[in-house]
N, C-alpha and C positions, 0 to 999 in steps of 0.2 A: 548543635547550633546554638551559639551564644546570643541571647536576646539583646545584649548591649551592641553587639556587632551589627545586628539587623537595624536597630534604631540609628546607629551611626551611618550605615549605608543609605538608609532612607533619607536622612538629612542631607547627605552629600548629593544624592540624586536631585534634590530640590535646589541646592545651592550652586551647583556647577553651571557655568555659562551655557553648556550644551543643553542642560535641563530647562534653562530659561528660554533659550532660542527656539527649542522645539515646541514650546507652548505649555499652557497649563494642563491640557488634556494628557500630554505625554508624561508630565510630572505626576499627575494623578494616577495614571496607569502604572507607573513605576512603583508608587507607594502601595497601590493595591496588590501588585505582584509580591512585594516584600511582605505585606500583611498575610497574604495567602500562604507564603512559605513558612512564616512563623506559626500560623494556625495549623498547617499540615504537620509540622514538626511536633507541636504540642500534642496533637491527636495521635500521631504515630508512636510517640514515646510515652504517652499516658501521663504527661506532666501538667501542672497548673502554673499560671503566671504568679511569680513571687517577686514583687517589687523590691528593689534594693534601695536602702536609704542613701540619698545623695550626700556627698561631702559638703559641709557648711562652707560657704564662701565668705571670707572676711575682708 
């Protein structure tokens, strides 16, 4: 599971009109589920979080 994909999916969950219409509680639960998925994957695979440097925006 790619960490970047998880972050993108979490951002999309918050930005979509359905996420806004269903309320802040639903958006928070969506983010919590994504975080739990990432943590579970890291524990299962025995990996650590390694941040990737972002590209400089000019």
